[in-house]
C-alpha positions as a printed Julia matrix, in Angstrom:
536×3 Matrix{Float64}:
 205.47   -82.9    -91.81
 205.88   -82.3    -95.67
 206.62   -78.61   -96.57
 203.06   -76.77   -97.06
 202.79   -76.16  -101.69
 200.18   -74.65  -103.88
 199.17   -76.17  -107.01
 199.75   -73.76  -110.03
 195.74   -73.56  -110.56
 195.32   -72.23  -106.69
 198.13   -69.58  -106.65
 196.39   -67.65  -110.37
 193.26   -67.32  -108.44
 194.99   -65.12  -106.31
 193.82   -61.91  -106.53
 196.89   -60.47  -107.51
 196.82   -63.09  -110.45
 193.51   -61.91  -111.72
 195.22   -60.22  -114.85
 197.3    -62.8   -115.55
 196.3    -66.09  -117.56
 198.59   -69.44  -118.98
 199.61   -68.92  -122.22
 201.28   -72.27  -122.26
 201.17   -75.67  -120.84
 197.83   -75.45  -119.27
 197.5    -79.22  -118.44
 199.66   -78.64  -115.69
 197.94   -76.17  -113.69
 198.33   -79.61  -110.5
 201.99   -79.15  -110.21
 202.65   -78.41  -106.5
 204.91   -74.75  -105.92
 206.64   -74.7   -102.71
 208.43   -71.65  -103.31
 209.06   -68.49  -105.39
 212.29   -67.31  -107.19
 213.22   -65.16  -110.21
 215.64   -66.22  -113.03
 218.42   -64.25  -113.93
 221.05   -66.33  -115.79
 220.84   -68.92  -118.08
 222.34   -71.38  -115.37
 219.48   -71.09  -113.06
 218.69   -75.1   -113.51
 221.73   -75.64  -111.34
 219.84   -74.01  -108.87
 216.39   -75.2   -109.27
 215.94   -77.42  -105.74
 212.0    -78.5   -106.42
 208.69   -77.08  -107.03
 209.66   -73.3   -107.7
 207.43   -70.88  -109.27
 210.02   -68.56  -111.61
 209.68   -65.58  -112.6
 211.48   -63.36  -115.85
 211.28   -60.63  -117.5
 212.8    -62.53  -120.75
 216.57   -59.93  -120.84
 218.72   -63.02  -121.18
 216.86   -64.76  -123.75
 216.3    -61.5   -125.88
 218.44   -61.73  -128.45
 217.64   -65.52  -129.39
 213.74   -66.43  -127.71
 214.14   -69.51  -129.16
 216.0    -70.39  -126.38
 213.91   -70.08  -123.96
 212.75   -74.1   -125.42
 215.95   -75.55  -124.58
 215.64   -73.52  -120.62
 212.42   -74.74  -120.27
 213.26   -78.42  -121.1
 215.85   -78.39  -118.5
 214.31   -76.34  -115.6
 211.5    -78.8   -116.1
 213.77   -81.99  -115.3
 215.38   -80.27  -112.78
 211.88   -79.5   -111.0
 210.65   -76.38  -111.32
 206.8    -76.12  -111.11
 205.82   -73.21  -113.36
 207.22   -70.36  -115.05
 206.13   -66.26  -115.01
 207.06   -64.17  -118.06
 206.45   -60.38  -118.8
 205.98   -59.97  -122.48
 206.6    -56.85  -124.63
 209.62   -55.85  -122.47
 212.51   -57.63  -123.98
 210.54   -60.79  -125.68
 207.33   -59.39  -127.19
 205.31   -63.29  -128.13
 206.55   -66.36  -127.14
 207.7    -68.39  -130.2
 206.0    -71.29  -131.42
 208.41   -74.3   -130.56
 208.45   -72.59  -126.94
 204.59   -72.6   -126.57
 204.42   -76.25  -128.43
 207.07   -77.75  -125.66
 205.53   -76.38  -122.74
 202.43   -77.81  -124.04
 204.16   -81.14  -124.28
 205.74   -80.9   -120.73
 202.72   -79.8   -119.23
 204.79   -77.11  -117.81
 202.24   -73.84  -117.3
 203.85   -70.42  -118.28
 202.14   -67.37  -116.87
 202.02   -64.34  -119.06
 202.75   -61.5   -116.51
 201.96   -57.39  -117.07
 204.77   -56.14  -117.73
 204.3    -52.63  -114.83
 203.95   -55.18  -111.93
 207.03   -55.64  -109.64
 208.48   -58.29  -108.88
 207.74   -58.31  -105.04
 204.31   -57.21  -106.26
 204.35   -61.25  -107.43
 206.7    -62.51  -104.63
 205.16   -61.74  -100.85
 201.83   -62.66  -101.88
 202.41   -66.38  -102.83
 205.42   -66.67  -100.1
 202.62   -64.78   -97.72
 200.05   -67.6    -98.25
 202.33   -70.12   -98.75
 203.96   -69.3    -94.83
 200.74   -68.56   -93.15
 199.64   -71.82   -94.26
 202.29   -73.43   -93.35
 201.99   -71.57   -90.09
 198.25   -73.16   -90.11
 199.23   -76.55   -90.04
 202.04   -76.64   -87.51
 199.33   -75.21   -84.84
 197.31   -77.49   -86.33
 199.72   -80.32   -86.11
 200.35   -78.98   -82.37
 196.81   -79.49   -81.19
 196.75   -83.07   -82.6
 199.2    -83.78   -81.09
 198.48   -82.28   -77.67
 195.24   -84.32   -77.77
 197.11   -87.95   -78.61
 199.13   -87.03   -76.4
 196.66   -86.18   -73.23
 195.18   -89.53   -74.37
 198.27   -91.28   -74.04
 198.92   -90.03   -70.79
 195.47   -91.05   -69.51
 196.17   -94.67   -71.3
 193.75   -94.43   -73.73
 193.07   -97.39   -75.46
 192.96   -98.1    -79.33
 189.33   -97.96   -79.53
 189.59   -94.11   -78.36
 192.55   -93.33   -80.22
 190.02   -94.39   -83.46
 187.25   -92.41   -82.1
 189.54   -89.38   -81.7
 190.99   -89.37   -85.24
 187.44   -89.68   -86.61
 186.01   -86.87   -84.49
 189.2    -84.68   -85.29
 189.0    -85.12   -88.9
 185.01   -85.53   -89.07
 185.23   -88.77   -91.47
 184.25   -92.74   -90.54
 187.72   -94.79   -89.53
 188.74   -97.98   -89.57
 191.79   -99.46   -87.94
 192.45  -102.95   -89.21
 195.31  -104.44   -86.42
 196.88  -107.18   -88.68
 198.87  -108.17   -85.4
 196.71  -109.21   -83.43
 193.92  -109.93   -86.45
 191.51  -106.98   -84.71
 189.2   -104.61   -86.33
 188.49  -101.01   -84.71
 186.2    -98.73   -85.99
 184.93   -95.31   -84.91
 181.98   -95.59   -82.19
 179.28   -93.56   -84.01
 179.61   -95.47   -86.99
 177.16   -97.68   -89.01
 180.07   -99.97   -90.21
 179.98  -102.99   -88.35
 183.58  -104.22   -87.77
 182.64  -107.91   -87.84
 181.95  -107.95   -91.13
 185.28  -107.49   -92.09
 188.24  -110.25   -91.41
 191.78  -110.62   -92.75
 190.36  -112.19   -96.44
 188.84  -109.18   -97.31
 191.47  -107.16   -95.97
 193.05  -106.58   -99.58
 189.6   -106.1   -100.67
 188.94  -103.36   -98.52
 192.27  -101.0    -99.54
 191.54  -101.16  -103.37
 188.71   -99.71  -101.91
 189.43   -97.13   -99.23
 191.98   -94.61   -98.74
 194.5    -96.59   -96.12
 197.46   -95.79   -94.53
 200.27   -98.41   -93.23
 201.5    -98.59   -89.55
 205.26   -99.74   -90.54
 208.17   -99.91   -87.71
 211.39  -101.51   -88.69
 210.29  -103.07   -91.71
 207.33  -104.62   -89.55
 203.39  -104.22   -90.9
 201.22  -103.94   -87.96
 197.84  -102.81   -89.79
 196.26  -100.13   -91.53
 194.06   -96.95   -90.83
 191.2    -96.74   -93.36
 189.36   -93.66   -93.98
 186.17   -94.84   -94.67
 184.4    -91.6    -96.84
 186.64   -91.75   -99.88
 186.17   -88.04  -100.5
 187.5    -85.12   -97.95
 186.5    -81.98   -97.24
 187.32   -79.42   -99.87
 190.23   -78.04   -98.7
 191.19   -80.4    -96.15
 193.05   -83.14   -97.7
 196.71   -82.28   -95.82
 194.76   -81.82   -92.06
 193.83   -85.09   -92.42
 197.14   -86.28   -93.49
 199.13   -84.4    -90.8
 195.9    -85.72   -87.76
 196.3    -89.7    -89.46
 200.1    -89.31   -89.35
 199.72   -88.23   -85.64
 197.07   -91.06   -84.95
 199.68   -93.6    -86.58
 202.71   -92.8    -84.19
 200.27   -93.27   -81.48
 198.85   -96.7    -82.7
 201.92   -97.53   -83.05
 202.67   -96.92   -79.5
 199.62   -98.35   -78.57
 200.33  -101.92   -80.16
 203.63  -102.14   -78.91
 202.69  -101.71   -75.42
 200.11  -104.13   -75.93
 202.7   -106.3    -77.65
 204.97  -106.15   -75.17
 202.35  -107.1    -72.29
 201.14  -109.9    -74.82
 204.33  -111.31   -74.41
 204.97  -110.94   -70.31
 201.53  -113.59   -70.28
 202.24  -115.94   -72.71
 205.7   -115.6    -70.92
 204.16  -117.43   -68.11
 201.49  -119.46   -69.81
 203.9   -120.95   -72.38
 206.1   -121.79   -69.0
 203.13  -123.53   -67.09
 201.93  -124.9    -70.49
 205.77  -126.29   -71.3
 206.08  -127.48   -67.38
 203.45  -129.72   -67.84
 204.5   -131.18   -71.38
 207.96  -131.55   -69.92
 205.95  -133.42   -66.32
 207.7   -130.85   -64.19
 204.5   -130.81   -62.05
 203.55  -133.57   -60.29
 200.11  -132.56   -58.56
 196.67  -131.96   -59.91
 196.39  -129.58   -57.63
 199.3   -127.81   -58.47
 198.01  -128.01   -62.29
 194.61  -126.7    -61.33
 195.93  -124.2    -59.31
 198.04  -122.65   -61.49
 195.55  -122.82   -64.34
 193.31  -121.04   -62.72
 195.33  -117.99   -62.97
 194.35  -117.8    -66.74
 190.57  -118.86   -66.62
 191.59  -122.3    -67.2
 189.64  -125.72   -65.51
 190.54  -128.8    -66.79
 187.51  -130.51   -66.33
 188.21  -133.41   -69.0
 191.21  -134.87   -69.97
 193.78  -133.73   -73.09
 195.24  -134.28   -76.21
 198.65  -132.98   -77.79
 199.36  -131.92   -81.07
 202.86  -131.14   -82.72
 203.12  -129.05   -85.12
 206.44  -128.18   -87.17
 206.29  -125.98   -90.22
 208.49  -128.3    -92.98
 211.58  -127.16   -93.69
 211.34  -123.89   -91.93
 214.44  -124.68   -89.74
 217.05  -125.55   -93.28
 215.6   -122.11   -94.77
 216.25  -119.89   -91.67
 219.85  -121.9    -91.4
 220.23  -120.85   -95.38
 218.93  -117.3    -95.62
 222.12  -114.75   -95.88
 220.61  -111.4    -95.01
 219.01  -110.58   -91.05
 215.97  -108.87   -93.33
 214.84  -112.6    -94.15
 215.97  -113.71   -91.36
 213.13  -111.18   -89.87
 211.17  -112.24   -92.64
 210.74  -115.9    -91.5
 210.53  -114.63   -88.09
 207.75  -113.05   -88.75
 206.26  -115.23   -91.07
 206.53  -118.04   -87.9
 204.82  -115.55   -85.81
 202.09  -115.22   -88.36
 201.36  -119.43   -88.96
 201.29  -119.31   -84.85
 198.25  -117.23   -85.03
 196.53  -118.24   -87.81
 197.13  -121.76   -86.1
 195.83  -120.55   -82.87
 192.87  -118.64   -84.51
 191.72  -121.97   -86.52
 192.03  -124.49   -83.51
 189.92  -122.28   -80.93
 187.38  -122.18   -84.13
 186.93  -126.03   -83.38
 188.31  -126.51   -79.69
 187.27  -123.2    -77.81
 189.25  -124.67   -74.95
 192.56  -125.67   -76.49
 196.22  -124.56   -74.89
 199.08  -123.7    -76.85
 202.94  -122.9    -76.82
 205.8   -123.02   -78.91
 209.42  -124.96   -79.75
 210.96  -122.74   -82.48
 209.65  -124.64   -85.46
 207.22  -126.8    -83.7
 204.14  -125.5    -82.44
 202.14  -127.38   -79.75
 198.38  -127.69   -78.54
 196.79  -129.29   -76.04
 193.22  -130.04   -77.08
 190.35  -130.64   -74.92
 187.76  -133.93   -76.42
 184.19  -132.48   -77.8
 182.34  -135.47   -76.02
 182.86  -138.88   -74.89
 182.4   -139.99   -78.76
 186.32  -140.26   -79.8
 185.32  -140.78   -83.41
 183.5   -137.4    -83.53
 186.38  -135.36   -82.05
 189.03  -137.33   -84.51
 187.1   -136.27   -87.38
 186.92  -132.51   -86.12
 190.26  -132.69   -85.52
 191.16  -133.73   -88.9
 188.84  -131.02   -90.56
 190.82  -128.87   -88.47
 194.07  -130.0    -89.28
 193.27  -129.65   -92.89
 191.56  -126.19   -92.4
 195.06  -125.04   -91.21
 197.04  -127.5    -93.69
 195.63  -125.63   -96.68
 195.54  -121.83   -94.97
 199.26  -122.12   -94.47
 200.35  -123.5    -97.75
 197.96  -121.09   -99.94
 199.26  -117.89   -97.4
 202.81  -118.85   -96.9
 203.92  -121.29   -99.12
 204.7   -123.85   -96.25
 203.8   -127.37   -95.33
 202.9   -128.88   -91.77
 203.74  -131.65   -90.68
 200.86  -132.91   -87.73
 201.9   -135.46   -84.77
 198.6   -136.0    -82.41
 199.43  -138.24   -79.1
 197.17  -140.4    -77.64
 194.02  -138.76   -75.0
 194.9   -138.63   -71.41
 191.87  -138.25   -68.88
 194.56  -137.07   -66.21
 195.87  -133.21   -66.38
 199.41  -134.35   -65.18
 199.56  -136.84   -67.81
 199.32  -134.75   -70.34
 203.06  -135.37   -70.73
 202.7   -138.95   -72.06
 200.47  -137.57   -74.87
 202.86  -134.73   -75.73
 206.25  -137.72   -75.98
 203.35  -139.37   -78.18
 202.5   -136.61   -80.6
 206.67  -135.49   -80.56
 206.81  -139.86   -81.77
 203.62  -139.9    -84.1
 205.54  -136.09   -85.88
 209.36  -137.65   -86.03
 207.72  -141.79   -87.21
 205.29  -139.85   -89.59
 207.85  -137.89   -91.73
 210.18  -140.77   -92.37
 207.0   -142.95   -93.46
 204.51  -140.71   -94.52
 206.87  -137.82   -95.62
 206.12  -134.15   -94.52
 202.63  -132.68   -95.15
 201.21  -135.21   -93.43
 198.55  -136.15   -89.64
 200.08  -138.43   -88.16
 197.71  -140.58   -85.71
 200.43  -141.95   -82.87
 197.42  -145.0    -82.69
 197.69  -145.56   -86.33
 201.36  -146.23   -86.61
 200.58  -149.62   -85.95
 203.81  -151.82   -85.57
 205.63  -148.7    -86.65
 205.67  -147.58   -82.49
 207.72  -150.78   -82.02
 210.42  -150.73   -84.83
 211.02  -146.93   -84.54
 213.37  -147.13   -81.17
 215.25  -149.95   -82.47
 215.12  -149.09   -86.28
 219.18  -148.21   -85.89
 219.88  -151.29   -83.81
 222.2   -153.51   -85.16
 219.63  -156.6    -85.33
 217.34  -153.75   -87.31
 219.95  -153.72   -90.32
 220.82  -157.24   -90.01
 217.34  -157.99   -90.42
 217.08  -155.78   -93.47
 219.89  -156.0    -95.59
 219.4   -159.87   -95.2
 216.57  -160.08   -96.8
 216.82  -156.39   -99.25
 220.18  -155.55  -100.15
 220.94  -158.07  -103.07
 217.77  -156.56  -104.44
 218.98  -152.9   -103.7
 222.23  -153.81  -105.54
 220.31  -155.51  -108.3
 218.43  -152.13  -108.74
 221.35  -149.85  -108.52
 223.13  -152.02  -111.15
 220.42  -152.71  -113.62
 218.82  -149.25  -112.9
 215.7   -151.2   -112.27
 213.1   -150.9   -110.02
 212.3   -153.8   -108.68
 211.87  -152.62  -104.97
 209.89  -150.41  -105.17
 207.31  -152.98  -107.29
 208.02  -155.34  -103.72
 206.25  -152.17  -101.96
 203.23  -152.26  -103.77
 202.75  -155.86  -103.67
 202.88  -155.57   -99.76
 201.22  -152.84   -99.51
 198.45  -154.62  -101.86
 198.74  -157.79   -98.9
 200.83  -159.93  -101.54
 197.71  -159.58  -104.01
 199.59  -159.23  -107.5
 196.37  -158.61  -109.79
 195.41  -155.94  -107.25
 199.29  -154.25  -107.41
 199.19  -154.84  -111.08
 195.98  -152.43  -111.4
 197.57  -149.83  -108.92
 200.8   -149.76  -111.12
 198.98  -149.76  -114.68
 200.54  -153.06  -115.57
 199.42  -156.62  -117.19
 199.61  -159.02  -114.51
 201.71  -161.34  -116.39
 204.31  -158.42  -115.66
 203.98  -157.96  -112.36
 203.84  -161.99  -111.77
 207.0   -162.02  -113.84
 208.33  -159.21  -111.53
 207.73  -161.45  -108.49
 209.1   -163.95  -109.53
 212.32  -162.53  -110.76
 212.45  -160.3   -106.95
 212.37  -163.91  -105.11
 215.35  -165.08  -107.41
 217.53  -162.52  -106.42
 216.68  -162.25  -102.76
 217.23  -166.01  -102.57
 213.77  -166.89  -100.96
 210.28  -168.65  -101.36
 208.04  -165.31  -101.06
 204.95  -167.53  -100.91
 206.46  -168.18   -97.35
 204.32  -167.03   -94.63
 207.63  -166.49   -92.18
 209.52  -164.19   -94.66
 206.8   -162.51   -95.34
 206.27  -161.3    -92.54
 210.23  -160.8    -92.48
 209.95  -159.02   -96.14
 206.72  -156.82   -94.4
 209.38  -155.7    -91.42
 212.61  -155.59   -93.2
 211.1   -152.67   -95.56
 209.23  -150.78   -92.71
 212.99  -150.9    -91.36
 214.32  -149.41   -93.91
 211.97  -147.13   -94.39
 212.71  -145.93   -91.06
 216.72  -145.39   -92.3
 216.15  -143.37   -94.91
């Protein structure tokens, strides 16, 4: 709990100061005073700790009152909050330059009656500060007992928010960023459902808030819905919020621990399914029932990979950077679960390092409808992750399996779709296994000697020609094959004249030493290009 302080404005309202007034630096009345001292030496600046209301009779400057200017500059810079001076004792009036300096620095100078003993000023101020500190300590202890009692009774997040609200007499909201949940005190008219993560920044700018942090990780925010505090209660409000923050951190840690334990067993079960460690439908059904899962229909596996995550992690030089990436991976995982479940309510999930695996049930017997909905969900997920985390994802989608114990087959195909898709289409792609066509046959043999012999037979001379002449005939050939050997369509796609593409086509055949009009050679070139792509 921070030290108690009074503002200069609050101090001069005390009865002891009724005949005193600020004679310079009045705009600094909001400065905080936490102690009172007496100036008895010119080097007082060296003893200033911050927050002092310093008292003087001006004796040390009596021979040259203008020295007060430099003295005020020095003690204000050291952190002093105000100065009281007895005029008509050693200094009759403050020089104009001193007043101007105090006004410029907004450093209050208070005129003290000449007949006042310092003790008459010191005692009331210090007593008031000590009493205030004592009151805050008692209040803090009371709040501490309230929350400790709540924790010992096993109070949940909602009860913590209700307790805080009853203490500070205000509506309170807690935005849990870890579990993406919103809590509002029970008697509030505010509806928590209207507040979701996209509105968080707007809410933080609108309401007074307190972040809940531990080990450089933000777990959420306490928001005070009523902007204006009850007069005089702001410090007490802060004490209550600080105690609530501590309890919320403990509550969140407990929930995270419970969640991790439950997730561990869920993950082990799902991983056993996709690794083919469960051999009977009865076993799968029995274990699934522990988590409320009913496998009434088949499943399709998805493998979602965070592109370049592993490279980013390994290249991070500090533990804090690695921890930030771990936290980001968790947030991406959470976002994936939330978005997929919006479209597929009963989806199951687990994760392996930078890969997230989902098992989803079809929405209906209409496979086309389910696929469209899945593509819509995954595109939404791709956009969300790119906008919020600056990463991209690649998704491999396996084939539908009607039996739960065969879901490992779908997972194997999802992994293959992911691996082949990254080679063929690059990162940031959505790849259905059953749309890979001939790549499904070529991928397993793409690195064999026979495969390399085939694509070298057709493409080695062309690759060498491009390298030697800095040309792009191989790229032109790819476009021609893509357009089913239609030169006119290729010209339109490349924004070239038809005769230019025709010339390149003939030149390619000449370099390769084959007739590109021959159907067998066309097939060979098409396969060679695919094998080359799988080996790049």
